[in-house]
Steps between C-alpha positions, in 0.01 A plus 500: 500500500685747276865565567592820683636669187172430318267589789547879487411539128204269556381712792525819294276354229261365765485851648419636154222241460354606834522864384294440187257252657400745772515796262214329317321464833568869569327611182220242506382485860453870585380612157305213344196617695541849353550349152183291524308794647598707193360219283162543670490195728330525841649410840368143498640436151833657594518287815433185296760588234765575763413177677599315182850646531521348848310180417746383235752476784296210632559279196809626315770468772392146587512377140847652453614363838389147414707514182798659677512248786478206259743623235737727693432774242450837663686764300357353179147538636565864591613568144202320350254670735635850438502453122144362494380781729647766268345344191152454648506849653460635145128421535475774763560770237161443340182653634241240588208395709507387862528138385786578260704674771425221747638239255801721417583544869461130571741399222792739543488504882506118498849508347614803701388357835683174431838669527539632855510169689785380276687828552475454877631143488791582267598803709504311832686203349755731335556677834538169683635569848488876434121510520525824699568675167154408373353834609763695306433303179122508541507876570572559128140399445393770742715753314327406175161533666585850626630617163190388315250611763635856479562509126167327436310763696680781316443334162128449564464861618665618177380252233201336665437136602543369143878531540497202737515220235806659336689525829403143585635361172839666551522341844399153383769511231753619761414205724551256214834658402633478857395136535706390199843505675377286793701175487319168466641357824246225547438379853543132580183312414400238754337184367128484568547196725771674704326838524372574855123524519364853514297533820269776618557517873332742741786751470466525124118516506488782755778685319321481164174615662674800654667585168166480318325725755779756488482524122121529523565807713730642232238442226339845540842663474581310180174591330363821643767707679553746214126529432445552875750786509350654184164498677651734760667731249849352469657465153656188347842660548445547874362148526805365317738684734316362803519144365870552423556621856362172628728298276799713604425404860478139381849521347649626824352218707608239244862582582440433869254211462745211541652662809154553649398140423810364674442722804124481552384195302236467233193491727571828681572686178187369327272581797636854533484557123139383472390711795662807343331409170159513672594843639605608152161423345316674783710811436379491138139448611487791743796724415500529119452878509824542698812483282710431811292192588516385137879524512507303827274231352733461204810473719329203666528322163846403625319254726196417284718365221874540561547327835210258449633388163859454620387299804259294288765414240728378780214295647432331164870438434534327839183294464571343160794287393667543163265263316196707603651848513334636186172347615531675836560842348218442250258402776586814693452717190177336390329482840604847619529727197272278290206392714539775761566780252215396270247464783604829658480692174169344396334557841634857504326571171173378650541708818604805298164498320407846379795657687296649783624264774865451407612524865366147558740358241788585734315376810463167316875509424591568864279210615678260263842614624395445863374147421829435321687592818293253702576224248876563539470471877350152451791364290650222719839460331581824323876441473464162326728285714284187490272529200511213250568750224804653670822535307706182511802571284 
């Protein structure tokens, strides 16, 4: 654990890393579909390409976590991952076939997606007993997302979708630069013989299933929200402002998340958030022509991601001891954002088809969110008091 006089500078650099990591997400997720559409790819091809972005989260975080838990290296892996992501992103500047872009996406997102789980672990360990400040640190990622969602929409309106690779490269280099000051405070490495066995109890299995289903429901939003709004006459700038509104709501709830978790518990917050997420997608399905309903649906992003993510991070932190902490965060990232995000985006591309029945994409999303809520209700030990993986420090 860093000393108190070192913790604050560390937290500032961690906040900066969150800013750039989610800035990249803010330019990639809403506008990659528009970028690929401008290259002439159809909905099924776009859905498959965007699924790659999510699918690398299945493999990358777990490989990095295995190394981190066995070596104690976490900051070093963030630096290596951000540098490799920036270098391999250069391939995205060149025009190419569907196969070329698929390989390019797979390579640079592998390194990029390896970073977040380590950021989460370092942040929570740096905070120590002040874990309630997690939301404030993590909110810098939301700020970065907002900035790039709005500026990305304006830039694409002005210069066209081909500006996206240039903006992405600046952000990747910024992430690498901000990772360099992170201190190499290695965690204590437990000998293999002394390391507690990682077990998958019913609580963890139901939690991971619910996380996967929720991210399946978000898949259409990741891949097709901007294209959906364009179909009804909205510009990229308006779409960017709407996405930014959702992330602004997310920032606000991040600041209250720890207080809400202490007062209501993880289960209540997850159930309410997933129910509101289902409502959100139904508003998009049947109320897209109403700007007021679109605004309301985006405000609900505070629950879809903000409160769900904060509660989920606390769940994982409670359910894994120090020797498996990177593994726990990686599992959460790979199963939810990886498997769930990839499946949701891929299936959305299939449902989207020729664009004549796009309403059903959001009905599919609402169904996944509702099933996710049911899975949370079936978690037997959501606070982690008795699980074999619980923190024993």
